[in-house]
C-alpha positions as CSV (number, residue, x, y, z in Angstrom):
1,M,-56.8,59.4,-76.6
2,E,-55.5,62.1,-74.4
3,R,-54.7,61.1,-70.8
4,D,-55.4,63.3,-67.7
5,H,-52.4,65.0,-66.2
6,P,-51.6,63.0,-63.0
7,D,-51.7,66.1,-60.8
8,R,-55.4,66.6,-61.7
9,C,-56.4,63.1,-60.4
10,A,-57.7,62.3,-56.9
11,Y,-55.2,59.4,-56.6
12,R,-52.4,61.9,-55.9
13,T,-53.3,61.8,-52.2
14,L,-53.7,58.0,-52.1
15,R,-51.0,56.3,-50.0
16,P,-51.0,52.5,-49.8
17,R,-51.2,51.5,-46.2
18,R,-53.4,49.4,-43.9
19,R,-56.0,52.0,-43.2
20,R,-58.2,53.8,-45.7
21,P,-56.2,56.5,-47.4
22,G,-57.4,60.1,-47.4
23,L,-58.2,61.8,-50.7
24,R,-59.0,65.2,-52.0
25,A,-61.6,65.6,-54.6
26,P,-60.3,65.9,-58.2
27,Q,-60.5,69.2,-60.0
28,P,-63.8,69.7,-61.9
29,G,-63.4,69.1,-65.6
30,A,-60.4,66.7,-65.1
31,G,-61.6,64.8,-68.2
32,R,-61.6,61.0,-68.3
33,R,-61.8,60.1,-64.7
34,S,-61.1,56.4,-65.4
35,D,-57.6,57.4,-66.5
36,C,-57.0,58.4,-62.9
37,V,-57.5,54.8,-61.8
38,L,-54.9,53.6,-64.3
39,D,-52.5,56.4,-63.4
40,A,-52.8,55.5,-59.7
41,K,-52.2,51.8,-60.5
42,Y,-49.0,52.5,-62.3
43,H,-47.9,55.2,-59.8
44,F,-48.1,52.9,-56.8
45,R,-47.4,49.6,-58.6
46,V,-48.8,47.4,-55.8
47,W,-48.5,43.7,-56.3
48,R,-51.6,41.6,-57.0
49,P,-52.2,38.7,-54.5
50,I,-50.8,36.1,-56.9
51,T,-47.5,37.9,-57.1
52,A,-47.3,38.6,-53.4
53,I,-48.1,35.1,-52.4
54,R,-45.9,33.4,-54.9
55,L,-42.9,35.7,-54.1
56,A,-43.5,36.1,-50.4
57,D,-40.0,34.7,-49.6
58,A,-38.5,37.7,-51.6
59,D,-40.6,40.5,-50.0
60,G,-38.1,41.3,-47.2
61,N,-40.4,40.2,-44.5
62,H,-39.1,37.1,-42.7
63,S,-42.6,36.4,-41.3
64,T,-44.0,35.5,-44.7
65,T,-43.5,32.3,-46.7
66,S,-44.2,31.8,-50.4
67,D,-46.6,29.4,-52.0
68,P,-45.4,29.2,-55.6
69,A,-48.4,26.9,-56.6
70,W,-51.1,29.3,-55.3
71,T,-53.6,30.4,-57.9
72,P,-56.6,32.8,-57.6
73,L,-60.2,31.7,-58.5
74,A,-60.3,34.3,-61.3
75,N,-57.9,35.3,-64.0
76,T,-55.5,38.0,-62.8
77,P,-55.4,41.2,-64.9
78,A,-52.0,42.3,-66.0
79,D,-52.1,45.7,-64.4
80,P,-51.1,46.5,-60.8
81,S,-53.7,45.9,-58.0
82,Y,-54.1,49.3,-56.2
83,P,-56.7,50.8,-56.3
84,G,-59.3,48.3,-57.3
85,A,-61.0,49.6,-60.5
86,H,-64.2,47.6,-59.9
87,S,-64.5,49.2,-56.5
88,V,-63.9,52.7,-57.9
89,I,-66.5,52.3,-60.6
90,S,-69.1,50.6,-58.4
91,Q,-68.7,53.1,-55.6
92,A,-68.9,56.0,-58.0
93,A,-72.1,54.6,-59.5
94,A,-73.7,54.0,-56.0
95,T,-72.8,57.5,-54.9
96,L,-74.2,59.1,-58.1
97,L,-77.3,57.0,-58.1
98,S,-78.0,57.7,-54.4
99,Q,-78.3,61.4,-55.4
100,E,-81.2,60.5,-57.7
101,F,-82.8,57.5,-56.0
102,D,-83.4,56.4,-52.4
103,P,-80.0,54.9,-51.3
104,R,-81.9,52.1,-49.6
105,L,-83.5,51.1,-52.9
106,R,-84.0,47.3,-52.9
107,L,-83.1,45.7,-56.2
108,T,-83.5,42.2,-57.6
109,V,-81.2,41.3,-60.4
110,T,-80.6,38.3,-62.7
111,S,-77.5,37.2,-64.5
112,E,-77.0,35.7,-68.0
113,L,-74.2,33.6,-66.5
114,L,-76.5,32.1,-63.9
115,P,-79.9,31.5,-65.6
116,G,-82.7,31.3,-63.1
117,V,-80.8,32.7,-60.3
118,T,-81.9,36.0,-58.8
119,R,-80.2,38.2,-56.2
120,T,-81.7,40.9,-54.0
121,F,-79.7,43.7,-52.6
122,R,-80.9,45.9,-49.7
123,S,-79.2,49.1,-51.0
124,L,-77.2,50.7,-53.8
125,Q,-74.2,50.6,-51.4
126,A,-74.6,46.8,-50.9
127,I,-74.3,46.4,-54.7
128,A,-71.1,48.5,-54.7
129,D,-69.7,46.6,-51.7
130,E,-70.3,43.2,-53.3
131,A,-68.9,44.2,-56.7
132,G,-65.6,45.2,-55.1
133,L,-65.4,42.4,-52.6
134,S,-66.1,39.8,-55.3
135,R,-62.6,40.7,-56.6
136,V,-61.1,40.1,-53.2
137,Y,-62.9,36.8,-52.8
138,A,-61.7,35.8,-56.3
139,G,-58.1,36.4,-55.2
140,I,-57.2,39.2,-57.5
141,H,-57.4,42.1,-55.1
142,T,-56.8,42.7,-51.4
143,R,-59.1,44.7,-49.1
144,L,-56.6,47.5,-49.2
145,D,-57.3,47.8,-53.0
146,H,-61.1,47.6,-52.3
147,Y,-61.2,50.3,-49.7
148,A,-58.9,52.6,-51.6
149,G,-61.1,52.1,-54.7
150,Q,-64.3,52.8,-52.8
151,T,-62.8,56.0,-51.4
152,L,-61.6,57.1,-54.8
153,G,-65.0,56.2,-56.4
154,H,-66.8,58.3,-53.8
155,E,-64.6,61.3,-54.3
156,L,-64.9,61.1,-58.1
157,A,-68.6,60.9,-57.8
158,R,-68.7,63.9,-55.4
159,S,-66.6,65.9,-57.9
160,V,-69.4,65.5,-60.4
161,F,-71.7,67.5,-58.1
162,S,-69.2,70.1,-57.1
């Protein structure tokens, strides 16, 4: 499978920092956009929470302390944390679907994992927000990863219409 050239991916303007990073839209026809997410992850190599918390004594910041026994609620993927792929994909889907449907579309969904449980969302954006934040709450991403992922997802979706 051929990978995109990194210079053609939107992540090239991502900069891990506390505020939402700025992005430029990727070039039309950049190929497999999901490769941009993996390229960004391995370009920035930002620690996942499990690594950051367990190795906080070695991070060069004397204000942090480690907790070697800390574990997240979900299994931690082996790839770097930033940007959050679930946030990229969910935001891209919400942005694209909002072009075709009312963005305030209320949806009720069920889950095979939780039989009999229904969830109602007030908008497509609410679904995207929850999909990304669920990974933060599970302890496998930070909000930085989530915000960067949403920004990248939005820009990738916009590139489809440009």
